Every structure is written in C-alpha cells, then in structure tokens.
N, C-alpha and C positions, 0 to 999 in steps of 0.2 A: 667101772666095768668089771663083771664077775670073772672068776678064774676059768669058768667053763665057756666063756664067750669065744666064738670062732674068730673074732677080730683080734684077740690077744696075741701079742708077739710070742711065738714059741721058740724061735731061734734068731739070734742077732749076731752079725759079724761086722765090726768096725774096720773100714778099709783105710781111711785117712781122715783128717780133720774135716768134719762136715759131710762125710760120705760113709754110708753103711748099707748093707743088705740085710733083709730079715724075712722071716716066714711067719704066716699065721695059719690057723686051722681052717680058714675059709678057702684057701687055694693051694694047689701043689707047687705053684711057682714061687720063686724068690722075688721079693720086692726091693726096689731101690729107694733109699731115703737120702736126699741131697739138700743141704742147707743153702738157701739163696740169701747171701748177706745183704743185698740191696733191698729186697722185699722184706727181709727180716722174718722169714718163715721157711718151713721145710717143704720140698717138692717130693711127691711120691709117684713112682711109676713101677709097673710090672716089668720084670726082666724077660718074661715069657720063657724062662729057663727053669728046669727042675734041678739041674746040676749046679752045685755051689760054685765050682770053678768057672763054668760057663757064665753064671750070673755075675760073678766078680768082673769078668772081662766086659760084659755088657754094661755094668755099672760104671766102670772107668770111662768107657766110650761115651756113655750118656752124659756123664759129668763134664767131660772135656767139650763135648758139643754144646751142652747147655750154657756153660760159662762163655764159650766163644760167641754164641749167639746173643746172650744177655748182655755181655760186656764188650761188644765189638767196638764201642767208642772209648773204652778204657785203655790207658797206656800200657803197652806191653813191657816197656822199660820205664823205670821210675824217672829217668832223666828227661823223658818227653811228657811228663805229667804236668797238669796245671799246678799241683802242689809244689813240685820242684821249682817251677819258675816264680811262683808266689813267694816262696822262701828266699829265692835269689833276689827278687825285687826288694824285699824287706832288708836284706843284708846291704844291698847297694844304697838304699835310701836312708839307712839308719844315720841319725844325727843331722840330716839335712833339714833346713828350715821349712821346705815345702811339704815335708812328710811328717805327719802327726801321729800321736797315739790312737787317734780316732781312725786313721787309715789302717793301722794294725788290727784294730778291733773289727773292722769290716771284713778283714781276711780271716780272722781267727775265732769269731763268734762260734760257740760250741754247737748251737742248734741249726742255724741257717747262715753261717758265715760263708764266704766265698770258697775257702778251702774245704769246708765240710761238704758243700754242694758240688763243686767242680773238681775237687782235689785229685780224684782218681782218673779223670778224663784226660785223654791225649789232647794236647793243645791244638793239634791239627783237626780235631773233630768238633771243636766248639764253634757254633755258628750263631747267627742272629736269633734264630728261633729258640735256641737253648737259653740264651740270655733273657729273652722275653719271658720264657717259662719260669726262669728264676725270679724275675721281678714279681710275677703273679704269685709264686710260692712265698715270697716275703710278706705279701699282703694277707695271704691265707693263714699265716701263723700269728696274726695280730688282730686285736679287736678294732683297732683304728688303722687305716691304711697309712703307709709311709708317705711322707711329703715327696713331691716330684723331685725336689732338689736333692733329697737324700738318696733317692733311686739313681739320680744322675751321678752321685759320688760313687755308687757301686759300679756303674758302667765305666766310669773313668778308671777305677782300679783294675777292672777286668781288662780294659784296653792296654793299660801299662804292663800287665803281666804278659799279655799276648805279644806286645811290642818286643819284650825281651826274647821271646821265643823266635820272633821274626829276625831279630839281630843275630841269632844263632843259626839262621838258615832253615828253620823248621817250617816257617810260613812265608809265602810270597806276599801275602796281603792280610791285614787284620780285618776280620769281619765287621760290617757296619753295626754300630751299637744302636739299640732302640732309642729314639728321641723322646725326651721327657719334656712335657710342657711346664716350663718354669715361669714364675711371676717375679719380677724384680721387687725385692723387699725395700721399702722406703728407708733411706738413710736418716735416722733421727738426729737432728742437729740443734744447736743453740740458735736463738735469734740474737741480735746484737745486745738487746736489753738483758736477755737471760744470761749471756756470757758475762756482762758487767756484774750482774748479781752474783754469779758464781765466783768471780774473782774477789769480790768484796767479802763474801761469806768465807772463802778460803783464807783470806788475810785475818779475818776475825777469829776463825777457828785456831789459827796458828798463834795469835796473840794470847788467846785464852789458854792455849795448851790443851785443847780437847783431846781426849783419848778414845781410840777405837780398838777394842780388844787388847787393851794395854799398851797400844802404840800411840805415842804422842804425836799429834799433827804439828809440823814445824813449817817454817818458811821454805825449807827445802822442797816440801811437797807442793806448796803453792807455786813455786818457780817451775817445778817439773811439769805441772799441768799447763802453765803458760807456754813453756818450751814446746810442747806438742803443737800448739797453734801457730807458732812462728817457724816451725821446721817441717810441718806436714808429715811427721813420722807417725807410724802406726804404734799404738801402745802395746807392743808385742815383745816376746823374748828375742826375736831376731832384729828388731829395730830399736825402739826407745830403750828397752831394758837390756839390750845387748850392746849398747853404745859404750865404748871405752874411751879414756882420754887420748889414747894413741890414734883413735879414729877421727879426731877433731883438729882442724887447723883454723886459727883466727886469721882472717884476711881482710883487706880494706879495698876502698874505691870501687863500689860502695862497701861499707862494713858488712861482713857476713861470716858465717862459719862454713867451712868446707868439710863435709862429713863423709866418711867411708862407711856406708851402711852395708854390713857384711851379710846379714841374714834376712833380706827383704822378701816379701811375698813373691815378688817377680824376679828374685835373684839379687845379687849384689849390685850396688850402684853408688856413684858419687853424687851427693846431693848438697845443694847450697840453701842457706836459710835466709829469712828476712832479717833486717838489721837488729831488731830487738833481741834476737837469740844470742847475740854477742854478750851483752851485759848479763843476761840470764845465766849463761854458762860461766862467765867470769865470777858470778856470785857464788858458785859452788866450789870455786878453787881458792885455797888459802893464799892470800897475797903475801903473807909473811914467810911462806915456805920457800926457801931458796932453791931447794931441789925440784920444786914443782910437784904436781900430783903423780901418783903411781901410774905410769903409762898403761899398765895392764889392769888398772882398777876401773870399775864401772862408774859412770858419771852419775847415774840416778839410783838412789837407795843402795849404795854399795855395801851396806852392812848385811845384806842378804846374799850369800854366795849362791843359794838356790834361787834362780831367777823366777821360777814359778811362784815361789813364796812372795817375792817382791811384787809380782803382778797382782796376786790375790790381795795382798795387803793394800796396794795402791787402789784397787777397785773398791775395797771397803771404805777407805778414806774418802774417795771420790763420792761414794753414795752418802756418806755422812755430811759432806759439804753440800750436796744437792738438797738434803733434808733441811739443813739450816738455811739454805737459800730459798726454801719452799718451791723447789723445782721437781719434786718427785711426782711422776705422772704415770699411772699404770697403762694408759693408752698410748703414751709416747715416751717409752723408756729411754732415758738418756744414759749413756755409758761413756767410759773413757774414749772410746772410738768416736763419740760425738764431737770431741774436740778436734780431731782430724777432719771430720766432715765440715765442721764450722770453718776450719782453716782454709780448706779448698774453696768453699763458697765465698768466704770473705775476700779471698784473693781475686776470684772472678768478678765479684761486685766492685771491689776497691779499685780495680784497674780500669773500670768503665769500658770493659770489653776489649781492652788493648793487649792484655796478656796473651802470649802465644800458647794455644792449647797444647801443642806438642811439647813445648818446653816445660809447661806446668806438669803435664802427665809424666814425662820422663823424670822430672825432679821429685815427684811424689811417689814414684814407683807404681804408676797405674797406666791406663791407656786413654786415648782421646775418646774411644767408644764408651768407656766407663764414665768419663766426665760428662759426656752428653746424656747417657742413660740415667745417671743417678744424681747429677748436680744441675746441669743446665736445663734439663727438661722441666723441672719443677720450680726453678728459680724465677722470682718476679724480676722483670727487667728494670734496671736502674735508669736514671736520666741520661747518664753517660752512654749506656748501651743503646738506648733509643737514638741518641744523637749520632752514635757510631753507625747505626743501621741507616739513618737518613742522611748521612754525610754526602755532600756534593763538593766537587772541586771548583 
C-alpha cells in the first residue's frame, strides 16, 4: 500500500491488549480495531466520532458488548470452566487403574483435545449439540474418520468432567451424550490345539534359552503364561503384573489360590483360581528360603521395577513363542490377552454349561453381559451343553 493511500493509518491509539482506535485519510471518523481471539482475526468498526475521547469511550463500549455477545457461553469465573473441572478430574483420577495416559491425551491434545475445544466454556452451557459439533470437528481435522469407539471414549471423558461439576452443585443433570454406533470387536483366542502348541513352544524356547532383545526366555515366563489361563487375570499392570506375594493365599478343599486383585479393570476384587495355579505359583517361590518371598515383591518378572517395561518385555517374548509355534496370523492377531479369552472359554466349555455365569463373571472381573456378548455368542456348543439344554427330570 503506498504512503499516499487514503486507507493508510494516519493516527493510532492503543487502548488495551487487542483494542485500539485509528484514523485514515478516507474518513474524518475514528475507527475501532478489536482482536477476536476465537476467530483469530481483527474486527473493524467505525466509531462515528471525530473526537478521540468520544471514540475511546465508544471503543470500550463496543469491545465489552462484542465479547459479551461472542463469548456468552464462556465462563465468567475460571472455577466454573470446563478446563477447571477437567484438571480437577485428572488430579482425582491420577494413579487409578481405570485412568490411563490415553485419557489424559484426549483432554490435553494441543489441536483438538477436549480442553482446547471446551476449556473456556462454562460447564453449565455445554449441551448435547455442542458435543455433537465437537465430534464432527474431530473428523474434519483428519483424513480418516475416527472410529466410533474412539468417539465414545471422548464422550465418556466429557461426561466424567461434567459429573464433577454436578457434584459441586453447578449442574442439576448432565446432558445426554450423542450415541456412537459401536461394533463388538471379536476376542481373538486360542483353540485347544493352538494352546497346546503354544505351551510346547514356550517350553522349548526356555530349554534352548532363546533371547528376545537380550532377554533370555526361561521357565518363569512359560509358567507366567500358563498362570493367566488358570487365574483368568488380565495381563495388565493392575492385574497380572501388579500381583504381589502379599496378595496371594494358598488354600485347599479344593486347592486354589485366593488373590487380592487390587487394580482390576472393574475395580478391586478377591478372585479364586483353578487348582493348577497352586503349583504354578509354588514354582516361582524358593522352597529353601526360610523367610519366604518378599511380601511386597512382584510375583511375575519381579526384576523389572517399572511394570510397563515388564509388560512390554512379556509381550515380545509372547510374540517370539507364537512365531516358534507357527501361530502368527495377521488376520487373527493373538496377544497375551488371548490367554485370558481362552481361559474363560475353556471354563465355559469344560463345565458343560454347569458353571454359574455370575460367579465366573465376578471372579474374572467382568459381567454376565460381557460373557454373553463376547464368549457365549460365538462359542460352538459342547455335548454337555446340548445335554444340559435338553435335560429332563
């Protein structure tokens, strides 16, 4: 723009951050320039005033009115904002087994995280429509749409944040969250033959002393994988890899372990095992140690104080054994979790339909609904189950 242009600013007066008045050669009036932080641009208006003092007064009035209108849903106090309650939720949930780093990422993602999008809003102003708009916004920022299950995770976190505000009396009711169409993901599990091949390969790997990234596979690892099948534990930091010697009692009639599972997915629980779990556990305890094991020591892979490292190492060992057993399949990816799935299905089949579903669900830290949706639904009926169905007195 040339210096002689009538649009060039001839006078400029800064009033406060984001607000100024200026004059050009095109008009005798002062103009208002206001920064809109949400739109990320400046708004220009004529003050209709030739006097600088009058223009300043008009500018302040315009700015206050504009922000009040534009941000009517924003919190007037930080303590009523979504960001305040989101951070409060993170503080409350920190260290709990049901709260993961992934949940924190959903809140704190820099471009489209929940705090970035909803942070300035007053929690009382957030409604179903705003949440739906946010889910659309998530897809618009990506080349591939988010999975419905991932969107559901976002709405669950939003609901938890608003629940905290409701507990403080700011809300009478939490708005309904948009429903996501979710499809049950099949639980990939072992067949009986595949499980036998896996156990055989595990023993052979231990005998040879195979190494995975410098870690030698031992009988300890083979026992650990069998232990999952006879305890129904999840191979997670809160269950299998969080289990300490003080959490286990050996009991009889019939023989079993009574385990205090402190960090289960569904909360803490007392769980009992199948009989074979007893000798498997005794096999990791030194029988010649008069003092017994360190009560605060981890049962499985105790050499790793960082339990995430233990989990990742166990997964690599598991995959190595799968490869040796020729069980690697890209279409049906088996994982350490597949051992738990096999355990539950084997118990359902092995009982010939006589096991109480509520008892099994409670012991495994799941629900009858989950058993029916993911295990019973796709399980071929055994001879015993058919006889149970057709039973006559």
